[in-house]
NUKOLKOL-402521 format. One record per residue (C-alpha): residue number from 1; residue in one letter; x, y, z. Coordinates in steps of 0.02 Angstrom, whole numbers, plus 50000, padded with zeros to 5 digits. Layout:
<rs>
n NUM; res A; u X; v Y; w Z $
...
</rs>
This chain:
<rs>
n 1; res M; u 50000; v 50000; w 50000 $
n 2; res N; u 50070; v 50168; w 49946 $
n 3; res K; u 50026; v 50280; w 50094 $
n 4; res N; u 50089; v 50435; w 50004 $
n 5; res I; u 49985; v 50414; w 49847 $
n 6; res L; u 49905; v 50574; w 49785 $
n 7; res F; u 49715; v 50583; w 49785 $
n 8; res W; u 49704; v 50612; w 49597 $
n 9; res E; u 49824; v 50467; w 49564 $
n 10; res Y; u 49716; v 50350; w 49668 $
n 11; res F; u 49559; v 50412; w 49578 $
n 12; res K; u 49641; v 50383; w 49409 $
n 13; res E; u 49688; v 50205; w 49457 $
n 14; res W; u 49514; v 50177; w 49530 $
n 15; res V; u 49430; v 50231; w 49367 $
n 16; res A; u 49543; v 50116; w 49265 $
n 17; res L; u 49510; v 49969; w 49381 $
n 18; res Y; u 49323; v 49983; w 49412 $
n 19; res K; u 49250; v 50089; w 49272 $
n 20; res E; u 49344; v 50057; w 49110 $
n 21; res G; u 49255; v 49920; w 49013 $
n 22; res A; u 49110; v 49917; w 49136 $
n 23; res I; u 49018; v 50076; w 49087 $
n 24; res R; u 48975; v 50166; w 48925 $
n 25; res Q; u 49108; v 50275; w 48845 $
n 26; res V; u 49000; v 50429; w 48868 $
n 27; res T; u 48988; v 50396; w 49055 $
n 28; res L; u 49173; v 50353; w 49066 $
n 29; res G; u 49210; v 50521; w 48986 $
n 30; res K; u 49124; v 50607; w 49132 $
n 31; res Y; u 49240; v 50518; w 49255 $
n 32; res H; u 49389; v 50577; w 49153 $
n 33; res L; u 49324; v 50755; w 49165 $
n 34; res T; u 49308; v 50733; w 49354 $
n 35; res L; u 49490; v 50676; w 49359 $
n 36; res K; u 49546; v 50825; w 49255 $
n 37; res R; u 49461; v 50949; w 49371 $
n 38; res L; u 49528; v 50857; w 49525 $
n 39; res T; u 49708; v 50872; w 49464 $
n 40; res E; u 49679; v 51059; w 49438 $
n 41; res I; u 49602; v 51091; w 49610 $
n 42; res A; u 49708; v 50973; w 49716 $
n 43; res P; u 49869; v 50928; w 49623 $
n 44; res I; u 49971; v 50888; w 49781 $
n 45; res L; u 49836; v 50826; w 49900 $
n 46; res K; u 49881; v 50655; w 49971 $
n 47; res L; u 49742; v 50528; w 49994 $
n 48; res K; u 49789; v 50498; w 50176 $
n 49; res D; u 49771; v 50685; w 50213 $
n 50; res L; u 49591; v 50692; w 50152 $
n 51; res D; u 49477; v 50742; w 50296 $
n 52; res K; u 49307; v 50829; w 50312 $
n 53; res R; u 49375; v 51006; w 50305 $
n 54; res T; u 49487; v 50969; w 50156 $
n 55; res Y; u 49349; v 50882; w 50061 $
n 56; res Q; u 49227; v 51024; w 50094 $
n 57; res G; u 49359; v 51141; w 50025 $
n 58; res L; u 49369; v 51037; w 49866 $
n 59; res I; u 49181; v 51046; w 49844 $
n 60; res N; u 49178; v 51233; w 49879 $
n 61; res E; u 49315; v 51266; w 49750 $
n 62; res Y; u 49226; v 51164; w 49616 $
n 63; res A; u 49060; v 51248; w 49657 $
n 64; res K; u 49131; v 51421; w 49618 $
n 65; res T; u 49119; v 51385; w 49432 $
n 66; res H; u 48979; v 51256; w 49425 $
n 67; res E; u 48795; v 51248; w 49468 $
n 68; res R; u 48737; v 51143; w 49616 $
n 69; res A; u 48674; v 50996; w 49511 $
n 70; res T; u 48842; v 50982; w 49422 $
n 71; res T; u 48935; v 50995; w 49587 $
n 72; res M; u 48827; v 50855; w 49656 $
n 73; res D; u 48877; v 50742; w 49510 $
n 74; res W; u 49061; v 50781; w 49540 $
n 75; res H; u 49040; v 50741; w 49725 $
n 76; res H; u 48958; v 50573; w 49685 $
n 77; res H; u 49106; v 50522; w 49577 $
n 78; res L; u 49232; v 50566; w 49712 $
n 79; res K; u 49129; v 50489; w 49852 $
n 80; res S; u 49119; v 50319; w 49766 $
n 81; res C; u 49307; v 50317; w 49751 $
n 82; res I; u 49334; v 50376; w 49930 $
n 83; res L; u 49223; v 50241; w 50003 $
n 84; res D; u 49331; v 50109; w 49917 $
n 85; res A; u 49486; v 50196; w 49984 $
n 86; res M; u 49413; v 50177; w 50159 $
n 87; res D; u 49386; v 49991; w 50130 $
n 88; res E; u 49570; v 49977; w 50082 $
n 89; res G; u 49626; v 50067; w 50239 $
n 90; res Y; u 49692; v 50228; w 50160 $
n 91; res I; u 49564; v 50333; w 50254 $
n 92; res K; u 49491; v 50297; w 50426 $
n 93; res V; u 49343; v 50417; w 50431 $
n 94; res D; u 49225; v 50459; w 50288 $
n 95; res P; u 49269; v 50639; w 50239 $
n 96; res T; u 49113; v 50655; w 50130 $
n 97; res R; u 48991; v 50632; w 50275 $
n 98; res K; u 48873; v 50781; w 50294 $
n 99; res V; u 48962; v 50878; w 50157 $
n 100; res I; u 48872; v 51037; w 50103 $
n 101; res I; u 48844; v 51043; w 49916 $
n 102; res K; u 48854; v 51220; w 49850 $
n 103; res G; u 48853; v 51295; w 49675 $
n 104; res K; u 48832; v 51456; w 49580 $
n 105; res P; u 48653; v 51514; w 49545 $
n 106; res P; u 48569; v 51432; w 49394 $
n 107; res S; u 48571; v 51533; w 49234 $
n 108; res T; u 48417; v 51641; w 49214 $
n 109; res T; u 48424; v 51613; w 49026 $
n 110; res K; u 48388; v 51427; w 49037 $
n 111; res K; u 48258; v 51360; w 48917 $
n 112; res P; u 48091; v 51296; w 48987 $
n 113; res K; u 48093; v 51113; w 49034 $
n 114; res F; u 47936; v 51071; w 48937 $
n 115; res L; u 47793; v 51140; w 48834 $
n 116; res S; u 47609; v 51132; w 48875 $
n 117; res H; u 47496; v 51014; w 48777 $
n 118; res Q; u 47431; v 51158; w 48672 $
n 119; res E; u 47605; v 51226; w 48639 $
n 120; res L; u 47664; v 51055; w 48584 $
n 121; res Q; u 47520; v 51040; w 48462 $
n 122; res T; u 47565; v 51211; w 48391 $
n 123; res L; u 47749; v 51160; w 48375 $
n 124; res L; u 47707; v 50999; w 48284 $
n 125; res G; u 47597; v 51097; w 48166 $
n 126; res A; u 47746; v 51205; w 48119 $
n 127; res L; u 47857; v 51059; w 48068 $
n 128; res D; u 47904; v 51043; w 47886 $
n 129; res L; u 47881; v 50860; w 47840 $
n 130; res R; u 47902; v 50876; w 47653 $
n 131; res F; u 48029; v 50767; w 47563 $
n 132; res N; u 48162; v 50899; w 47535 $
n 133; res Y; u 48311; v 50800; w 47598 $
n 134; res E; u 48493; v 50791; w 47547 $
n 135; res P; u 48576; v 50637; w 47470 $
n 136; res V; u 48717; v 50568; w 47579 $
n 137; res K; u 48822; v 50411; w 47589 $
n 138; res S; u 48763; v 50265; w 47696 $
n 139; res L; u 48873; v 50153; w 47803 $
n 140; res N; u 48902; v 50033; w 47657 $
n 141; res G; u 48943; v 50173; w 47536 $
n 142; res K; u 48775; v 50179; w 47448 $
n 143; res E; u 48685; v 50344; w 47424 $
n 144; res Y; u 48521; v 50372; w 47515 $
n 145; res I; u 48410; v 50517; w 47568 $
n 146; res A; u 48433; v 50580; w 47747 $
n 147; res A; u 48280; v 50635; w 47843 $
n 148; res H; u 48259; v 50819; w 47885 $
n 149; res W; u 48280; v 50868; w 48069 $
n 150; res D; u 48093; v 50906; w 48078 $
n 151; res W; u 48059; v 50720; w 48064 $
n 152; res L; u 48177; v 50687; w 48209 $
n 153; res L; u 48086; v 50816; w 48315 $
n 154; res L; u 47920; v 50735; w 48273 $
n 155; res V; u 47979; v 50562; w 48328 $
n 156; res I; u 48051; v 50625; w 48493 $
n 157; res A; u 47893; v 50724; w 48532 $
n 158; res K; u 47783; v 50573; w 48500 $
n 159; res T; u 47892; v 50439; w 48582 $
n 160; res G; u 47999; v 50523; w 48715 $
n 161; res L; u 48157; v 50444; w 48644 $
n 162; res R; u 48327; v 50510; w 48696 $
n 163; res F; u 48424; v 50606; w 48564 $
n 164; res A; u 48554; v 50467; w 48543 $
n 165; res E; u 48415; v 50336; w 48534 $
n 166; res V; u 48322; v 50420; w 48392 $
n 167; res L; u 48486; v 50446; w 48298 $
n 168; res G; u 48518; v 50259; w 48313 $
n 169; res L; u 48353; v 50210; w 48232 $
n 170; res T; u 48357; v 50112; w 48069 $
n 171; res S; u 48210; v 50057; w 47963 $
n 172; res D; u 48220; v 49884; w 48042 $
n 173; res D; u 48178; v 49961; w 48211 $
n 174; res I; u 48011; v 50030; w 48153 $
n 175; res D; u 47869; v 49903; w 48140 $
n 176; res L; u 47727; v 49998; w 48057 $
n 177; res E; u 47611; v 49847; w 48050 $
n 178; res N; u 47614; v 49825; w 48239 $
n 179; res R; u 47633; v 50011; w 48275 $
n 180; res I; u 47793; v 49994; w 48376 $
n 181; res I; u 47972; v 50059; w 48379 $
n 182; res R; u 48108; v 49948; w 48449 $
n 183; res V; u 48249; v 50034; w 48544 $
n 184; res N; u 48403; v 49922; w 48551 $
n 185; res K; u 48551; v 50036; w 48512 $
n 186; res T; u 48604; v 50219; w 48506 $
n 187; res W; u 48714; v 50328; w 48396 $
n 188; res N; u 48878; v 50385; w 48472 $
n 189; res Y; u 48862; v 50565; w 48412 $
n 190; res K; u 48980; v 50629; w 48547 $
n 191; res G; u 49117; v 50509; w 48495 $
n 192; res G; u 49112; v 50541; w 48309 $
n 193; res G; u 48975; v 50420; w 48259 $
n 194; res G; u 48938; v 50234; w 48249 $
n 195; res F; u 48812; v 50124; w 48336 $
n 196; res T; u 48835; v 50089; w 48521 $
n 197; res E; u 48738; v 50012; w 48665 $
n 198; res T; u 48593; v 50094; w 48756 $
n 199; res K; u 48612; v 50194; w 48916 $
n 200; res N; u 48558; v 50047; w 49025 $
n 201; res K; u 48466; v 49880; w 49011 $
n 202; res S; u 48300; v 49965; w 49043 $
n 203; res S; u 48330; v 50073; w 48890 $
n 204; res V; u 48310; v 49920; w 48778 $
n 205; res R; u 48123; v 49927; w 48752 $
n 206; res T; u 47975; v 49926; w 48634 $
n 207; res I; u 47874; v 50086; w 48615 $
n 208; res L; u 47696; v 50093; w 48554 $
n 209; res I; u 47658; v 50230; w 48427 $
n 210; res D; u 47494; v 50304; w 48370 $
n 211; res D; u 47415; v 50281; w 48198 $
n 212; res G; u 47456; v 50460; w 48149 $
n 213; res L; u 47643; v 50439; w 48176 $
n 214; res A; u 47640; v 50268; w 48094 $
n 215; res S; u 47557; v 50344; w 47940 $
n 216; res Q; u 47685; v 50484; w 47932 $
n 217; res L; u 47831; v 50365; w 47955 $
n 218; res S; u 47766; v 50249; w 47818 $
n 219; res K; u 47802; v 50388; w 47693 $
n 220; res L; u 47974; v 50416; w 47768 $
n 221; res M; u 48018; v 50230; w 47768 $
n 222; res S; u 47991; v 50217; w 47581 $
n 223; res T; u 48149; v 50322; w 47556 $
n 224; res F; u 48259; v 50207; w 47662 $
n 225; res P; u 48287; v 50039; w 47575 $
n 226; res D; u 48448; v 50005; w 47673 $
n 227; res P; u 48402; v 49934; w 47846 $
n 228; res S; u 48580; v 49958; w 47912 $
n 229; res T; u 48578; v 50145; w 47884 $
n 230; res P; u 48527; v 50264; w 48025 $
n 231; res I; u 48376; v 50364; w 47970 $
n 232; res F; u 48423; v 50533; w 48042 $
n 233; res V; u 48613; v 50538; w 48030 $
n 234; res R; u 48695; v 50649; w 47900 $
n 235; res G; u 48882; v 50642; w 47932 $
n 236; res R; u 48939; v 50711; w 48099 $
n 237; res V; u 48792; v 50756; w 48210 $
n 238; res F; u 48797; v 50889; w 48346 $
n 239; res N; u 48662; v 50912; w 48477 $
n 240; res S; u 48690; v 51100; w 48469 $
n 241; res I; u 48648; v 51105; w 48283 $
n 242; res V; u 48482; v 51017; w 48309 $
n 243; res N; u 48444; v 51130; w 48457 $
n 244; res L; u 48472; v 51282; w 48346 $
n 245; res H; u 48354; v 51208; w 48217 $
n 246; res L; u 48223; v 51176; w 48352 $
n 247; res Q; u 48242; v 51357; w 48408 $
n 248; res T; u 48198; v 51413; w 48232 $
n 249; res V; u 48045; v 51301; w 48232 $
n 250; res C; u 47990; v 51365; w 48404 $
n 251; res E; u 48007; v 51545; w 48345 $
n 252; res R; u 47908; v 51507; w 48188 $
n 253; res A; u 47772; v 51424; w 48292 $
n 254; res G; u 47770; v 51563; w 48422 $
n 255; res V; u 47800; v 51447; w 48570 $
n 256; res P; u 47935; v 51455; w 48707 $
n 257; res I; u 48107; v 51402; w 48648 $
n 258; res I; u 48154; v 51230; w 48716 $
n 259; res S; u 48295; v 51106; w 48690 $
n 260; res V; u 48282; v 50937; w 48602 $
n 261; res H; u 48292; v 50850; w 48771 $
n 262; res S; u 48146; v 50957; w 48830 $
n 263; res L; u 48040; v 50873; w 48695 $
n 264; res R; u 48067; v 50711; w 48792 $
n 265; res H; u 48012; v 50799; w 48952 $
n 266; res T; u 47862; v 50870; w 48860 $
n 267; res H; u 47812; v 50696; w 48803 $
n 268; res A; u 47817; v 50633; w 48982 $
n 269; res S; u 47720; v 50783; w 49049 $
n 270; res V; u 47582; v 50756; w 48920 $
n 271; res L; u 47566; v 50575; w 48976 $
n 272; res L; u 47563; v 50625; w 49160 $
n 273; res H; u 47424; v 50750; w 49131 $
n 274; res A; u 47330; v 50617; w 49034 $
n 275; res G; u 47331; v 50506; w 49188 $
n 276; res V; u 47460; v 50377; w 49131 $
n 277; res S; u 47543; v 50291; w 49279 $
n 278; res I; u 47721; v 50331; w 49335 $
n 279; res A; u 47769; v 50148; w 49307 $
n 280; res S; u 47710; v 50150; w 49126 $
n 281; res I; u 47797; v 50316; w 49090 $
n 282; res A; u 47960; v 50255; w 49169 $
n 283; res K; u 47955; v 50100; w 49058 $
n 284; res R; u 47918; v 50203; w 48902 $
n 285; res L; u 48060; v 50325; w 48938 $
n 286; res G; u 48183; v 50186; w 48976 $
n 287; res H; u 48214; v 50238; w 49156 $
n 288; res A; u 48295; v 50106; w 49266 $
n 289; res N; u 48164; v 50134; w 49401 $
n 290; res T; u 48013; v 50242; w 49442 $
n 291; res T; u 48114; v 50343; w 49568 $
n 292; res T; u 48206; v 50429; w 49426 $
n 293; res T; u 48041; v 50471; w 49342 $
n 294; res Q; u 47968; v 50539; w 49503 $
n 295; res E; u 48120; v 50648; w 49538 $
n 296; res V; u 48125; v 50722; w 49362 $
n 297; res Y; u 47939; v 50759; w 49353 $
n 298; res L; u 47906; v 50796; w 49537 $
n 299; res H; u 47840; v 50971; w 49499 $
n 300; res I; u 47709; v 50901; w 49379 $
n 301; res I; u 47660; v 50763; w 49500 $
n 302; res K; u 47633; v 50891; w 49638 $
n 303; res E; u 47528; v 50996; w 49520 $
n 304; res L; u 47420; v 50845; w 49479 $
n 305; res E; u 47404; v 50802; w 49664 $
n 306; res V; u 47327; v 50973; w 49696 $
n 307; res K; u 47201; v 50941; w 49557 $
n 308; res D; u 47166; v 50767; w 49627 $
n 309; res N; u 47136; v 50839; w 49800 $
n 310; res T; u 47006; v 50955; w 49726 $
n 311; res K; u 46923; v 50807; w 49639 $
n 312; res I; u 46925; v 50708; w 49802 $
n 313; res V; u 46836; v 50847; w 49896 $
n 314; res E; u 46710; v 50868; w 49756 $
n 315; res A; u 46676; v 50680; w 49752 $
n 316; res I; u 46652; v 50670; w 49940 $
n 317; res T; u 46542; v 50825; w 49940 $
n 318; res A; u 46433; v 50747; w 49804 $
n 319; res L; u 46392; v 50605; w 49924 $
n 320; res G; u 46285; v 50726; w 50022 $
n 321; res G; u 46246; v 50690; w 50205 $
n 322; res D; u 46227; v 50868; w 50265 $
n 323; res D; u 46048; v 50833; w 50321 $
n 324; res I; u 46086; v 50668; w 50407 $
n 325; res H; u 46037; v 50672; w 50591 $
n 326; res V; u 46161; v 50589; w 50706 $
n 327; res R; u 46076; v 50480; w 50835 $
n 328; res Q; u 46127; v 50532; w 51010 $
n 329; res A; u 46184; v 50396; w 51130 $
n 330; res I; u 46075; v 50385; w 51285 $
</rs>
């Protein structure tokens, strides 16, 4: 045991030992970013010298340039490593216990998290679903016609798929006869392209689609004879480019400007307001458990609870009983 090992050195070894090959490359990249920031903040901090005050100082320094949610993610990465260091005897007392997570105030220019049902209908009505696409090369070198970004926005709004999931769709994944879309892979747009695995096992799923979307997709599918070619990928794809396109559509429709990921949130909020259960929504979104769904959409759930409480009172009031005489005990 190297008692003088630096904290960042131990974290680097820990990531290589426990994370490489066990998690998705996208997630592994986040651990590498954590390591990079750790070496900048604490380049000479030894693991054995890590105590509560020192650790709180690390968190405070990181929080100066990051919002609270991002600081919390950074803390979770470090804490997992530190707990293993305790098991190995490098640290005797958990320095992360009762840590205070800080962070700079959230940006006031953030986009709304979701649209209302009416706003979503207006947005969908502003999409351009004509066949004015550009010819590009497929994975096997053949030329095909790539779908316009408006089609991608339509699919996300009607299915709640993640951005990488909809990019990974091929014609084989869309079963128009049975009105379903099968999610079994994603597109590694952050890593330069190529198919890769889904975020987690729960993300491999089958999603039911409505007749309207099936009818629209049937026209789109006729232009994609190659089942190995991703429908929406045209060379290198950047999330920022699609977000800029969505901004243009939002402005044209006269609705609040949202991000592509907010379309996924909007899909979920529409289902919640329609009375669909949390369990069903979690399964449709590919969440590993309902806790994630409840945490993300807590504000909507609370809003619906207020409406339910009103309905409960109205239902009980409708029972009557105001004129019932209570028999007195003698």
